[in-house]
C-alpha positions as CSV (number, residue, x, y, z in Angstrom):
1,M,-7.9,26.4,2.0
2,R,-6.2,29.8,2.3
3,P,-2.5,29.9,2.8
4,L,-2.7,32.2,5.9
5,S,-4.4,29.4,7.8
6,L,-1.1,27.4,7.7
7,V,0.8,29.6,10.1
8,P,0.1,32.2,12.7
9,L,-0.4,35.5,11.0
10,L,2.0,37.5,13.3
11,L,4.8,34.9,12.8
12,L,4.3,35.0,9.0
13,L,4.4,38.8,8.9
14,A,7.6,38.7,11.0
15,A,9.1,36.2,8.6
16,C,8.2,38.5,5.7
17,S,9.7,41.6,7.3
18,R,13.4,40.6,7.0
19,E,15.6,38.1,5.4
20,V,16.6,35.3,7.8
21,P,20.4,34.8,7.6
22,P,21.8,31.4,6.6
23,G,22.0,29.0,9.5
24,A,19.1,30.5,11.3
25,D,16.2,28.2,12.5
26,A,13.4,27.2,10.2
27,D,10.6,29.6,9.7
28,A,7.0,29.2,11.1
29,A,6.0,26.9,8.2
30,G,9.1,24.8,8.6
31,F,11.1,26.0,5.6
32,S,14.9,25.9,6.3
33,A,17.2,28.8,5.8
34,P,19.1,29.3,2.6
35,T,22.5,27.5,2.9
36,A,25.8,29.0,2.1
37,A,25.8,27.1,-1.2
38,T,22.4,28.6,-2.1
39,V,23.5,32.1,-1.1
40,A,26.5,31.7,-3.4
41,A,24.4,30.3,-6.2
42,Q,22.0,33.2,-6.0
43,A,24.9,35.7,-6.1
44,A,26.2,33.9,-9.2
45,A,22.8,34.0,-10.8
46,A,22.4,37.7,-10.1
47,A,25.8,38.4,-11.7
48,A,24.7,36.6,-14.9
49,L,21.5,38.5,-15.4
50,P,21.0,41.2,-18.1
51,A,21.8,44.8,-17.0
52,E,18.8,46.5,-15.4
53,D,17.8,49.4,-17.7
54,G,14.5,50.1,-16.0
55,I,12.5,49.9,-19.2
56,D,10.2,47.1,-17.9
57,F,9.4,49.0,-14.8
58,A,8.6,52.1,-16.8
59,E,6.4,50.2,-19.2
60,A,4.6,48.4,-16.4
61,E,3.7,51.8,-14.8
62,R,3.0,53.6,-18.1
63,G,-0.5,54.9,-18.4
64,L,-1.6,54.3,-14.8
65,V,-5.1,55.6,-14.3
66,A,-5.7,54.5,-10.7
67,R,-4.6,51.9,-8.2
68,E,-6.5,50.5,-5.3
69,P,-4.4,50.4,-2.1
70,S,-5.8,47.0,-1.3
71,V,-7.0,44.2,-3.6
72,S,-8.6,41.4,-1.7
73,V,-11.6,39.7,-3.3
74,A,-14.0,37.5,-1.3
75,A,-15.6,34.4,-2.8
76,A,-19.2,33.5,-2.4
77,D,-18.6,31.3,0.7
78,G,-16.6,34.1,2.4
79,S,-13.2,32.7,1.7
80,V,-10.6,34.8,-0.2
81,A,-10.9,34.2,-3.9
82,F,-7.8,36.4,-4.7
83,T,-5.6,38.9,-3.0
84,Q,-2.6,41.1,-3.9
85,D,-2.2,42.1,-0.3
86,D,-0.4,38.9,0.7
87,Y,2.5,39.9,-1.6
88,R,3.3,43.3,-0.1
89,F,6.6,41.8,1.2
90,V,7.9,41.7,-2.3
91,G,10.2,44.7,-2.7
92,G,13.8,45.9,-2.6
93,D,16.6,43.5,-3.2
94,A,16.0,39.8,-3.7
95,P,16.4,37.7,-0.5
96,S,18.7,34.7,-0.8
97,S,15.7,32.4,-0.6
98,V,14.4,33.7,-4.0
99,H,16.1,33.6,-7.4
100,P,16.9,37.2,-8.3
101,A,15.2,37.1,-11.7
102,L,12.0,35.6,-10.3
103,W,12.1,38.3,-7.5
104,R,12.3,41.0,-10.2
105,Q,9.3,39.4,-12.1
106,A,7.4,39.2,-8.8
107,K,7.9,42.9,-8.2
108,L,6.7,43.8,-11.7
109,N,3.6,41.6,-11.2
110,N,2.9,43.5,-8.0
111,L,2.2,46.6,-10.0
112,H,-1.6,46.4,-10.2
113,G,-4.3,48.8,-11.2
114,L,-6.2,50.3,-14.2
115,F,-3.9,51.3,-17.0
116,K,-4.4,53.2,-20.3
117,V,-2.6,51.2,-23.0
118,A,-3.5,53.5,-26.0
119,D,-6.4,55.7,-27.0
120,G,-9.5,53.6,-26.3
121,I,-7.6,50.6,-24.8
122,Y,-7.3,49.9,-21.1
123,Q,-6.1,47.1,-18.9
124,L,-6.9,45.9,-15.4
125,R,-3.8,44.1,-14.2
126,G,-3.3,42.4,-10.8
127,Y,-6.9,41.3,-10.2
128,D,-6.2,37.7,-11.2
129,L,-3.5,35.6,-12.8
130,A,-4.5,37.0,-16.2
131,V,-5.3,40.5,-17.4
132,M,-8.6,42.0,-18.4
133,S,-8.5,44.4,-21.4
134,I,-11.2,46.9,-22.2
135,I,-11.6,48.4,-25.7
136,E,-13.9,51.4,-26.1
137,G,-16.5,50.9,-28.9
138,K,-19.0,53.3,-30.4
139,S,-21.7,52.5,-27.8
140,G,-20.0,50.5,-25.1
141,W,-17.1,48.3,-24.0
142,I,-15.5,45.3,-25.7
143,V,-14.1,43.2,-22.8
144,V,-11.1,40.9,-23.7
145,D,-10.5,37.9,-21.4
146,P,-12.7,38.4,-18.3
147,L,-10.4,36.6,-15.9
148,T,-10.8,33.3,-14.0
149,S,-13.7,33.9,-11.7
150,R,-17.0,35.8,-11.4
151,E,-15.7,37.5,-8.2
152,T,-12.4,38.9,-9.6
153,A,-14.0,39.9,-12.9
154,A,-16.8,41.8,-11.1
155,R,-14.2,43.6,-8.9
156,A,-12.0,44.6,-11.8
157,L,-15.0,45.8,-13.9
158,A,-16.4,47.8,-11.0
159,F,-13.0,49.6,-10.6
160,A,-12.9,50.3,-14.3
161,R,-16.4,51.8,-14.2
162,Q,-15.5,53.9,-11.2
163,H,-12.8,55.7,-13.3
164,L,-14.0,55.3,-16.9
165,G,-17.7,55.7,-16.6
166,N,-20.6,53.2,-16.4
167,K,-20.6,52.0,-19.9
168,P,-22.4,48.8,-21.0
169,V,-20.5,45.8,-22.3
170,V,-21.4,45.2,-25.9
171,A,-19.0,42.4,-26.7
172,I,-16.6,39.9,-25.1
173,I,-13.5,38.4,-26.7
174,F,-12.1,35.2,-25.5
175,T,-8.6,34.9,-26.9
176,H,-8.2,31.3,-25.9
177,S,-9.6,28.3,-24.1
178,H,-7.8,28.4,-20.8
179,V,-10.0,29.1,-17.8
180,D,-8.2,32.2,-16.6
181,H,-9.3,33.9,-19.7
182,F,-13.0,33.1,-19.7
183,G,-14.1,31.9,-16.2
184,G,-15.3,35.4,-15.1
185,A,-17.6,35.9,-18.1
186,L,-20.8,35.8,-16.2
187,A,-19.8,38.9,-14.2
188,V,-19.5,40.8,-17.4
189,A,-22.7,39.6,-19.2
190,S,-25.5,37.1,-18.8
191,A,-26.5,34.3,-21.0
192,A,-29.7,36.2,-21.7
193,D,-27.7,39.2,-22.9
194,V,-25.9,37.0,-25.4
195,A,-29.0,35.1,-26.5
196,S,-30.9,38.4,-27.1
197,G,-28.0,39.8,-29.2
198,K,-27.3,42.5,-26.7
199,V,-23.7,41.2,-26.2
200,Q,-21.6,39.5,-28.9
201,V,-19.1,36.8,-27.9
202,I,-16.1,36.3,-30.2
203,A,-13.8,33.3,-29.8
204,P,-11.5,31.1,-31.8
205,A,-13.0,28.0,-33.5
206,G,-13.2,25.1,-31.2
207,F,-13.3,27.3,-28.1
208,L,-16.3,25.9,-26.3
209,E,-15.3,22.3,-26.9
210,E,-11.8,22.9,-25.7
211,A,-12.8,25.2,-22.8
212,T,-15.3,22.7,-21.4
213,S,-13.2,19.6,-22.0
214,E,-10.0,21.1,-20.6
215,N,-9.1,19.0,-17.6
216,V,-12.4,17.0,-17.7
217,L,-11.2,13.5,-18.3
218,A,-7.9,14.0,-16.3
219,G,-9.3,16.8,-14.1
220,P,-8.9,15.2,-10.6
221,A,-5.2,14.3,-11.2
222,M,-4.5,17.5,-13.0
223,G,-6.1,19.5,-10.2
224,R,-4.0,17.8,-7.6
225,R,-0.9,18.5,-9.6
226,A,-1.9,22.1,-10.1
227,I,-1.7,22.6,-6.3
228,Y,2.1,22.0,-6.7
229,M,2.5,24.1,-9.8
230,Y,0.7,27.1,-8.5
231,G,1.7,26.7,-4.8
232,R,-1.9,27.0,-3.6
233,D,-1.1,26.0,0.0
234,L,2.2,27.7,0.5
235,P,2.6,30.7,2.8
236,R,3.1,33.9,0.9
237,S,6.6,34.8,2.2
238,P,10.2,35.1,1.0
239,R,10.6,31.3,1.8
240,G,7.2,30.4,0.3
241,K,5.2,31.6,-2.6
242,V,6.2,34.9,-4.2
243,D,4.7,34.8,-7.7
244,N,3.3,32.6,-10.5
245,G,5.4,34.1,-13.3
246,L,2.4,35.0,-15.4
247,G,0.9,37.0,-12.5
248,K,0.4,36.6,-8.8
249,E,-2.0,33.7,-8.5
250,P,-5.1,32.2,-10.1
251,A,-8.4,33.2,-8.5
252,M,-10.3,30.5,-6.5
253,G,-13.8,31.8,-7.1
254,T,-16.8,30.8,-9.2
255,V,-16.1,29.7,-12.7
256,G,-18.5,30.2,-15.7
257,I,-18.6,30.5,-19.4
258,L,-20.6,32.0,-22.3
259,R,-21.3,30.4,-25.7
260,P,-19.6,32.2,-28.6
261,T,-21.8,33.9,-31.2
262,V,-18.9,34.5,-33.7
263,L,-16.0,32.2,-34.3
264,V,-12.6,33.1,-35.8
265,D,-11.3,30.3,-38.0
266,R,-8.8,31.8,-40.4
267,T,-6.1,34.4,-40.9
268,P,-6.7,37.2,-41.6
269,Q,-10.3,37.5,-40.5
270,A,-11.6,41.1,-40.5
271,M,-14.4,42.2,-38.3
272,T,-16.0,45.4,-37.1
273,I,-17.2,45.2,-33.5
274,D,-19.3,48.2,-32.2
275,G,-17.6,50.5,-34.7
276,V,-14.0,49.2,-33.9
277,D,-12.1,47.5,-36.8
278,F,-10.3,44.2,-35.8
279,E,-8.2,41.8,-37.8
280,F,-7.9,38.4,-36.2
281,Q,-5.0,35.9,-36.5
282,Y,-6.1,32.3,-35.9
283,T,-3.4,30.4,-33.9
284,P,-4.8,27.0,-32.9
285,A,-2.5,24.4,-31.2
286,S,-0.1,27.0,-30.0
287,E,-0.3,28.0,-26.3
288,A,-3.8,26.6,-26.2
289,P,-5.7,24.2,-28.5
290,A,-8.1,27.1,-29.5
291,E,-6.4,30.5,-29.6
292,M,-6.2,33.7,-31.6
293,T,-4.5,37.1,-31.6
294,F,-5.8,40.4,-33.1
295,W,-4.7,43.7,-34.6
296,L,-6.4,47.1,-34.1
297,P,-5.4,49.2,-37.1
298,A,-6.8,52.5,-35.7
299,Q,-4.5,52.3,-32.7
300,K,-1.7,50.3,-34.4
301,A,-2.1,47.9,-31.4
302,F,-1.4,44.2,-31.5
303,C,-2.9,41.8,-28.9
304,G,-0.5,38.8,-28.6
305,A,-3.0,36.9,-26.4
306,E,-0.7,34.3,-24.8
307,V,1.2,33.4,-27.9
308,L,3.6,36.1,-26.7
309,S,4.3,36.7,-23.0
310,R,7.0,38.4,-20.9
311,T,8.4,35.0,-19.9
312,L,9.4,31.8,-21.6
313,H,6.2,29.8,-21.7
314,N,5.4,26.2,-21.3
315,L,5.6,23.6,-24.1
316,Y,4.6,21.3,-21.3
317,T,2.8,22.5,-18.3
318,L,3.7,20.9,-14.9
319,R,0.1,20.4,-13.9
320,G,0.0,17.9,-16.8
321,A,-1.4,18.5,-20.3
322,K,-0.8,17.6,-23.9
323,V,2.5,19.0,-25.1
324,R,2.5,22.0,-27.4
325,D,4.0,22.3,-30.8
326,A,7.1,24.6,-30.5
327,N,7.6,24.7,-34.3
328,R,4.0,25.8,-35.0
329,W,4.1,28.3,-32.1
330,A,7.2,29.9,-33.6
331,G,5.5,30.0,-37.0
332,Y,2.5,32.0,-35.6
333,I,4.9,34.6,-34.1
334,D,6.7,34.8,-37.4
335,E,3.4,35.4,-39.2
336,A,2.4,38.1,-36.8
337,L,5.8,39.8,-37.2
338,D,5.3,39.8,-40.9
339,R,1.6,41.0,-40.9
340,Y,1.8,43.7,-38.2
341,P,5.1,45.5,-38.6
342,H,3.5,48.9,-37.9
343,S,2.5,48.0,-34.3
344,E,3.2,50.9,-31.9
345,V,2.0,48.9,-28.8
346,M,1.7,45.2,-28.1
347,F,-0.4,44.0,-25.2
348,F,-1.1,40.5,-23.9
349,S,-3.4,38.4,-21.8
350,H,-0.8,38.5,-19.0
351,H,1.8,41.1,-18.0
352,W,2.3,44.7,-19.1
353,P,2.6,46.0,-22.7
354,V,5.6,46.6,-24.9
355,F,5.8,50.0,-26.6
356,G,7.5,51.1,-29.8
357,R,8.0,49.3,-33.2
358,E,11.6,48.4,-32.7
359,R,11.1,47.0,-29.2
360,I,8.0,45.0,-30.3
361,A,9.8,43.5,-33.3
362,Q,12.7,42.6,-31.1
363,M,10.5,40.7,-28.6
364,M,8.7,38.9,-31.4
365,R,12.0,37.8,-33.0
366,D,13.4,36.7,-29.7
367,Q,10.4,34.6,-28.7
368,R,10.0,33.2,-32.2
369,D,13.6,32.1,-32.2
370,T,13.5,30.8,-28.6
371,Y,10.8,28.3,-29.3
372,R,12.4,27.3,-32.6
373,Y,15.8,27.0,-31.0
374,I,14.5,24.6,-28.3
375,H,12.6,22.6,-31.0
376,D,15.5,22.4,-33.5
377,Q,18.2,21.7,-31.0
378,T,16.2,19.0,-29.2
379,L,15.8,17.2,-32.4
380,R,19.4,17.7,-33.4
381,L,20.6,16.1,-30.1
382,A,18.0,13.4,-30.3
383,N,19.3,12.5,-33.8
384,Q,22.8,12.2,-32.3
385,G,21.5,9.6,-29.8
386,Y,20.9,11.7,-26.7
387,G,17.9,10.9,-24.4
388,P,15.5,13.5,-22.9
389,R,17.5,14.0,-19.7
390,E,20.8,14.4,-21.4
391,I,19.2,16.8,-23.9
392,A,17.7,19.0,-21.2
393,E,21.1,19.1,-19.4
394,Q,22.9,20.3,-22.6
395,I,20.5,22.9,-24.1
396,R,21.3,26.5,-23.2
397,L,19.8,29.5,-25.0
398,P,22.5,31.5,-26.9
399,D,23.5,34.8,-25.3
400,S,21.7,36.7,-28.1
401,L,18.4,35.3,-26.8
402,M,19.2,35.8,-23.1
403,K,20.1,39.5,-23.2
404,H,16.4,40.6,-22.8
405,W,14.3,39.8,-19.7
406,W,11.3,38.6,-21.6
407,N,12.8,35.2,-22.5
408,R,13.7,34.0,-19.1
409,D,12.4,31.0,-17.2
410,Y,9.8,32.6,-14.9
411,Y,7.1,30.1,-15.9
412,G,8.3,27.6,-18.5
413,T,11.9,26.5,-18.5
414,V,14.3,25.5,-21.3
415,K,14.9,22.2,-19.5
416,H,11.3,21.0,-19.3
417,D,10.4,22.5,-22.7
418,A,13.2,20.5,-24.3
419,K,11.8,17.3,-22.7
420,A,8.3,18.3,-24.1
421,V,9.7,18.5,-27.7
422,Y,11.3,15.1,-27.2
423,Q,8.0,13.7,-25.8
424,M,6.0,15.1,-28.8
425,Y,8.2,13.3,-31.3
426,F,9.3,10.2,-29.4
427,G,6.9,9.7,-26.5
428,W,7.8,8.3,-23.0
429,Y,10.2,5.6,-24.2
430,D,13.9,6.6,-24.5
431,A,14.8,3.4,-26.5
432,N,16.7,1.9,-23.6
433,P,15.2,-1.6,-23.0
434,A,15.7,-1.1,-19.3
435,S,13.0,1.6,-19.5
436,L,10.4,-0.7,-21.0
437,D,9.1,-2.3,-17.9
438,P,10.6,-0.8,-14.7
439,L,9.3,-1.7,-11.3
440,P,6.7,0.6,-9.6
441,R,8.3,3.4,-7.5
442,A,7.7,1.8,-4.1
443,E,9.1,-1.6,-5.2
444,S,12.2,-0.2,-7.0
445,A,12.8,2.1,-4.0
446,K,13.0,-0.7,-1.5
447,R,15.6,-2.5,-3.7
448,Y,17.6,0.6,-4.3
449,V,17.8,1.2,-0.6
450,Q,18.8,-2.4,0.0
451,Y,21.5,-2.2,-2.7
452,M,22.8,1.0,-1.3
453,G,23.4,-0.6,2.1
454,G,20.2,0.2,4.0
455,A,18.4,3.3,5.2
456,G,21.1,4.4,7.6
457,R,23.8,4.4,5.1
458,V,21.7,6.1,2.4
459,L,20.7,8.8,4.9
460,A,24.3,9.3,6.0
461,Q,25.6,9.7,2.5
462,A,22.7,12.0,1.5
463,Q,23.6,14.2,4.5
464,A,27.2,14.4,3.3
465,S,26.0,15.3,-0.2
466,Y,23.6,17.9,1.3
467,D,26.5,19.5,3.2
468,E,28.4,19.7,-0.1
469,G,25.4,21.5,-1.7
470,D,24.6,18.7,-4.1
471,Y,20.8,19.1,-3.7
472,R,19.7,17.6,-7.0
473,W,21.4,14.3,-6.1
474,V,20.1,14.4,-2.5
475,A,16.5,14.8,-3.9
476,E,17.0,11.9,-6.3
477,V,18.5,9.5,-3.7
478,L,16.1,10.4,-0.9
479,A,13.1,10.0,-3.2
480,H,14.0,6.3,-3.1
481,L,14.3,6.2,0.7
482,V,11.0,8.0,1.5
483,A,9.2,5.8,-1.1
484,A,10.7,2.7,0.6
485,E,10.1,4.0,4.1
486,P,7.4,6.7,4.1
487,G,7.5,6.9,7.9
488,N,11.3,7.6,8.1
489,A,11.2,11.0,9.7
490,D,14.9,11.8,9.2
491,A,14.7,11.0,5.5
492,R,11.6,13.1,5.1
493,A,13.2,16.0,6.9
494,L,16.4,16.0,4.8
495,L,14.5,15.6,1.6
496,A,12.3,18.5,2.5
497,Q,15.5,20.6,3.2
498,A,16.9,19.7,-0.2
499,F,13.6,20.7,-1.8
500,D,13.8,24.0,0.1
501,Q,17.2,24.8,-1.5
502,L,16.1,23.7,-5.0
503,G,13.0,25.8,-4.7
504,Y,14.9,28.9,-3.5
505,R,17.3,28.6,-6.5
506,A,14.6,28.0,-9.1
507,E,14.0,30.9,-11.5
508,S,10.7,29.3,-12.6
509,S,7.8,30.1,-10.3
510,A,6.3,26.7,-11.3
511,W,9.5,24.8,-10.3
512,R,9.8,26.8,-7.1
513,N,6.2,26.2,-6.1
514,A,6.5,22.5,-6.9
515,Y,9.7,22.0,-4.8
516,L,8.4,24.0,-1.9
517,T,5.0,22.4,-1.9
518,G,6.8,19.0,-1.9
519,A,8.7,20.2,1.1
520,Y,5.6,21.5,2.9
521,E,3.7,18.3,2.4
522,L,6.6,16.2,3.6
523,R,6.5,18.2,6.9
524,H,2.7,18.7,7.2
525,G,1.0,16.0,5.1
526,E,-1.3,16.1,2.2
527,P,-4.0,18.9,2.2
528,A,-7.4,18.3,3.7
529,Q,-9.1,19.7,0.7
530,G,-8.4,19.2,-3.0
531,V,-9.8,21.0,-6.0
532,N,-13.3,22.5,-5.3
533,L,-15.3,20.8,-8.1
534,A,-18.4,22.7,-7.2
535,S,-16.8,26.0,-8.1
536,A,-17.0,24.9,-11.8
537,T,-20.8,24.2,-11.7
538,E,-21.7,27.1,-14.1
539,L,-19.0,26.0,-16.5
540,L,-20.0,22.3,-16.4
541,E,-23.6,23.2,-17.2
542,Q,-22.3,24.1,-20.7
543,T,-20.5,20.8,-21.1
544,A,-21.8,18.5,-23.8
545,P,-23.4,15.2,-22.7
546,E,-20.7,13.2,-24.4
547,Q,-18.1,14.7,-22.1
548,F,-20.0,13.6,-19.0
549,L,-20.2,10.1,-20.4
550,Q,-16.5,10.2,-21.2
551,M,-16.0,11.0,-17.5
552,F,-18.1,7.9,-16.6
553,Q,-15.9,5.9,-19.0
554,V,-12.6,6.7,-17.3
555,A,-14.3,6.4,-13.8
556,L,-15.4,2.8,-14.5
557,N,-13.6,0.4,-12.2
558,G,-12.5,-2.3,-14.7
559,P,-11.7,-5.1,-12.2
560,E,-15.0,-4.5,-10.4
561,A,-16.9,-4.6,-13.7
562,D,-15.4,-7.9,-14.8
563,G,-18.2,-10.2,-15.8
564,V,-20.8,-7.4,-15.5
565,R,-23.1,-6.5,-18.4
566,L,-25.4,-3.5,-18.0
567,V,-27.4,-1.5,-20.4
568,V,-28.7,1.9,-19.2
569,N,-30.7,4.5,-21.2
570,F,-29.9,8.1,-20.4
571,D,-32.3,10.9,-21.3
572,F,-30.7,14.3,-20.9
573,R,-33.6,16.7,-20.6
574,E,-31.4,19.6,-21.6
575,P,-30.5,19.6,-24.5
576,G,-33.1,16.9,-25.1
577,E,-30.6,14.2,-26.2
578,Q,-30.7,10.4,-25.6
579,Y,-27.9,8.0,-25.1
580,V,-27.5,4.3,-24.6
581,V,-24.7,3.3,-22.2
582,T,-23.4,-0.3,-22.1
583,V,-21.0,-1.9,-19.7
584,E,-19.4,-5.1,-21.0
585,N,-15.9,-6.6,-21.1
586,S,-15.1,-4.1,-18.2
587,V,-15.5,-1.2,-20.6
588,L,-18.2,1.5,-20.8
589,H,-19.5,2.3,-24.3
590,Y,-22.1,4.9,-25.2
591,R,-23.9,5.9,-28.4
592,K,-26.3,8.7,-29.2
593,G,-29.7,7.6,-30.4
594,K,-33.0,6.0,-29.5
595,P,-33.4,4.1,-26.1
596,S,-32.4,0.5,-26.3
597,P,-35.0,-2.2,-25.5
598,E,-32.2,-4.2,-23.9
599,A,-31.8,-1.6,-21.2
600,S,-33.0,-2.7,-17.7
601,V,-33.3,1.0,-16.6
602,T,-33.8,4.4,-18.1
603,L,-32.7,7.5,-16.3
604,A,-34.1,10.9,-17.3
605,I,-32.0,13.6,-15.6
606,S,-31.8,17.3,-15.8
607,R,-28.5,19.0,-16.6
608,P,-28.2,20.8,-13.2
609,M,-28.7,17.5,-11.3
610,L,-26.1,15.7,-13.6
611,V,-23.6,18.4,-12.8
612,R,-24.2,18.1,-9.0
613,V,-23.6,14.3,-9.4
614,V,-20.4,14.8,-11.3
615,T,-19.1,17.5,-8.8
616,R,-20.0,15.3,-5.8
617,Q,-22.5,17.8,-4.4
618,V,-25.1,15.0,-4.1
619,G,-24.9,11.2,-3.7
620,I,-26.8,8.4,-5.3
621,S,-29.5,8.5,-2.5
622,D,-30.1,12.2,-3.3
623,V,-30.4,11.3,-7.0
624,L,-33.0,8.6,-6.5
625,T,-35.2,10.9,-4.5
626,S,-34.9,14.0,-6.6
627,P,-37.8,15.5,-8.6
628,E,-35.1,16.5,-11.2
629,L,-35.0,12.9,-12.5
630,K,-37.2,10.0,-13.4
631,V,-36.2,6.3,-13.1
632,S,-38.0,3.7,-15.2
633,G,-37.1,0.1,-14.7
634,S,-34.6,-1.5,-12.3
635,T,-33.5,0.9,-9.6
636,L,-31.2,-1.8,-8.4
637,D,-29.3,-1.8,-11.8
638,L,-29.0,1.9,-11.7
639,V,-27.4,1.7,-8.2
640,R,-25.1,-1.1,-9.5
641,F,-24.1,1.1,-12.4
642,F,-23.1,4.1,-10.2
643,A,-21.4,1.8,-7.8
644,L,-19.0,0.8,-10.5
645,L,-17.8,4.4,-11.0
646,D,-14.8,5.3,-8.8
647,K,-14.7,8.5,-7.0
648,P,-11.5,10.4,-7.7
649,D,-8.9,11.0,-5.0
650,L,-8.4,14.8,-4.9
651,V,-5.6,14.8,-2.4
652,F,-3.5,11.8,-3.3
653,P,0.1,11.8,-2.1
654,V,2.7,13.1,-4.7
655,V,6.2,12.9,-3.2
656,I,5.5,9.5,-1.7
657,P,4.0,6.8,-4.0
658,K,0.4,5.9,-3.3
659,A,0.2,2.6,-1.6
């Protein structure tokens, strides 16, 4: 689904062309106007920002080689995989519907094109959420982080060749295991190129396992949540989506991967790639489970990957993931500060570079100390008896860490990062026995509403709080009412308006997108289409058989499997491995090894067919008639087995509890 289909194009362009004054009608997508309280809050936020010295804008434009007037990339099915064009409205002073610091970041992320970073180092920025870097070798190019999708990587590489010459790619570097840094690899090189030795692939140890397992077990739920975090379905407008903090937006095209030929597993690890000397820093369990940075001594250039960024990053990402270790993360930055003090330029996997030794060292110190401050102060307050919500409300970065723009909440936030530190050490339980076994959301909501005097009284008091500008409280109270009475149109409308105002005020793009997506879905319902699993076919074809079987484990419907015992032999033709799968006690077990004589059925299946099954491109009837598999034994038991596996709900409700 592309956002422009949500509203008439002419109305959207009109909404983008001017700021709608407070009190005006809702825009075409239904978003309410900024209230007087929000206008005042934005003015106060602007007054508290660092002084604008213009350095970031100068660095973001430094070394510009060429810029395409229009960047709109089509996916294989004709839909739009990525576009910069929808964000042309971002310019000038911040409208009152956008936090002024986020508006500034959005303007900087609009500066796309091909840039020269240093001699022999180039970047393509604004072709995806991430940045593709190109390093000139003796005989060809070394491509760093080939973006999210085949389509965007191909467009960026073609533009580079147009201006830098048609040089071959001789190596690819994956700095870490998140999809926006490897998904476009197959546009840069083929698996045959890698297998023949024509192209090297360098990645941190554990890369392939982490890259293919990321989001696999929890993928459907994480994908649904990501729609909120990245604002996929929001109109691109001053009252809708303006940015993603790290860049404009993730591409929605075809995702692939290449197997590494060289792994980095220590610091320092020196390597010469096509005549270029590298020194790698191994930084696992920082921003990603498998990650690394590197130093180019000839250019005195340091690539900070995503360990360093021009934003406060996530210790917990709102799409849902394991929390990240702030203390360890800070330690890696400290190590880089000590090892590479002679850096003249520092570039990243997102954003624009930092130039000059003093400025680079300042940024490293600031970000090191920010993560360590959040870590240490969270534990200090926890040890004084405060819970996660109270800690998040108290922690503020000191002025010394807030005087530079690169530490602000454009993506992660101090509040939810502090809760992540608490979660890492203490988990979900805040030690209050009342938190041990609370009622489900819908049940507790009905009782809250009853205790508060009924829906009419709750709504009247919420309206009064809204009129006073107390939007956080309105959202908390009305969350109960819409959970108790999902069909209450007045409650949904007022909650949506509160979400509008909270979204407008959010400095974090992720918070803004989440609030505004909640508001949009309250008005228009859940999306018709969830995550497109088929777009990851090429990635899943590199996934280990164990990970597919783990997907079957978590898909098994336990209540339906009660009393069932099944043994199924799986023969994965590629890579020629056999597994025995057993269902008993409502649990699915698997072991690698010879087929079991207890099995009532054996399924020999090709990897491509297995991927099509997992991505729901084919059903069980297609499987049974396909030449890509062979069934020996009881076809009925095979059908029974697959019938026990639940299909994920890719568009489940979020704001309202699922019934």
